[in-house]
C-alpha positions in Angstrom: -5.3 -19.7 3.4 -5.6 -16.2 2.0 -2.9 -14.9 -0.2 -0.7 -12.3 1.6 -1.0 -9.8 -1.2 -4.8 -10.1 -1.2 -5.0 -9.8 2.6 -2.9 -6.6 2.6 -4.7 -5.1 -0.4 -8.1 -5.7 1.4 -6.8 -4.0 4.5 -5.7 -0.9 2.5 -8.8 -0.7 0.4 -11.0 -0.8 3.5 -9.4 2.5 4.6 -11.4 5.4 3.0 -8.3 7.4 2.2 -10.0 10.3 0.4 -7.2 12.9 -0.3 -5.8 14.5 1.8 -6.8 12.2 4.7 -4.7 9.0 4.4 -6.9 7.4 7.1 -4.1 5.2 8.3 -2.9 3.6 5.0 0.6 4.9 5.3 0.8 3.8 9.0 -0.1 0.3 7.8 2.7 0.4 5.3 5.2 2.0 7.6 4.6 -0.6 10.3 5.2 -3.4 7.8 8.3 -1.8 6.4 9.8 -1.0 9.9 9.5 -4.7 10.8 11.8 -5.4 7.8 14.4 -2.8 8.9 13.5 0.0 6.5 14.3 3.5 7.5 11.3 5.7 7.1 11.2 9.4 6.3 7.8 11.1 6.6 7.5 14.0 4.2 4.6 16.4 4.7 3.6 18.7 1.8 0.9 21.2 2.7 -2.1 19.0 3.8 -0.7 15.8 2.2 1.8 13.4 3.9 4.2 11.3 1.8 6.9 8.9 2.9 10.2 7.7 1.7 11.4 4.3 2.9 14.8 2.7 2.2 16.6 -0.5 3.1 20.3 -0.9 3.1 23.1 1.6 3.0 24.9 1.0 -0.3 24.6 -0.6 -3.7 22.1 -0.4 -6.4 18.8 1.3 -5.8 15.4 -0.2 -6.7 12.5 2.3 -6.2 8.8 1.6 -5.9 6.4 4.5 -6.1 2.7 4.7 -5.4 0.0 6.5 -3.5 -2.7 5.7 -1.0 -5.0 8.6 -1.5 -8.1 8.6 -3.7 -10.4 11.3 -5.0 -14.0 11.4 -3.6 -16.0 8.4 -4.8 -19.0 10.4 -5.9 -22.5 8.9 -5.6 -22.3 5.5 -3.9 -25.4 4.4 -5.9 -23.2 4.4 -9.0 -20.8 1.8 -7.7 -21.5 -1.9 -8.4 -19.8 -2.7 -5.0 -19.2 -0.3 -2.1 -15.9 1.5 -2.9 -14.3 1.0 0.5 -15.5 -2.6 1.0 -13.6 -5.4 -0.6 -15.6 -7.8 -2.7 -14.2 -11.0 -4.3 -16.2 -12.0 -7.4 -15.2 -14.6 -9.9 -11.6 -14.4 -8.7 -11.4 -10.6 -9.0 -11.0 -8.2 -6.2 -13.3 -5.1 -6.3 -12.9 -2.0 -4.1 -11.5 1.5 -4.5 -7.9 1.3 -5.7 -7.8 -2.5 -6.1 -5.9 -2.0 -9.3 -4.5 1.5 -8.9 -2.8 1.7 -6.5 -3.6 -0.1 -3.2 -3.4 -3.6 -4.8 -0.1 -2.6 -6.4 1.3 -1.3 -3.1 0.3 -4.5 -1.4 2.2 -6.5 -4.1 5.3 -4.2 -3.6 5.3 -4.7 0.2 4.9 -8.5 0.0 7.7 -8.6 -2.7 10.0 -6.6 -0.4 9.2 -8.9 2.6 10.0 -12.0 0.5 13.2 -10.5 -1.0 14.5 -9.4 2.4 13.6 -12.8 3.9 15.5 -14.6 1.1 18.4 -12.0 0.9 18.8 -10.4 4.3 22.3 -9.2 3.6 21.6 -7.6 0.3 23.5 -4.4 -0.6 21.2 -1.5 -1.5 
């Protein structure tokens, strides 16, 4: 069974989200967050779209911040593995933004899913 964080990270990495084209990454995140009951506010700034998602109405606030866009990858021949293909090698995930930031976003989303599952009536 594949780890949920790894599965979501792979899904995000496979989207060639070269700024300003998000190429569906935020839609993936929004769909996951909406299933958890998050309120979503899409915030366009010039040619870039951002989002704000929150869960709960009161209490302490815990904020996660990240990005789904990347700069152009440059010459593909300079990459050990194709940038928008996920590769597992010796227990490591390779792909554009595996460490910064798509892998981190996947971990944030899975943590939120688990927290809300365990504490559905949390405040904030």
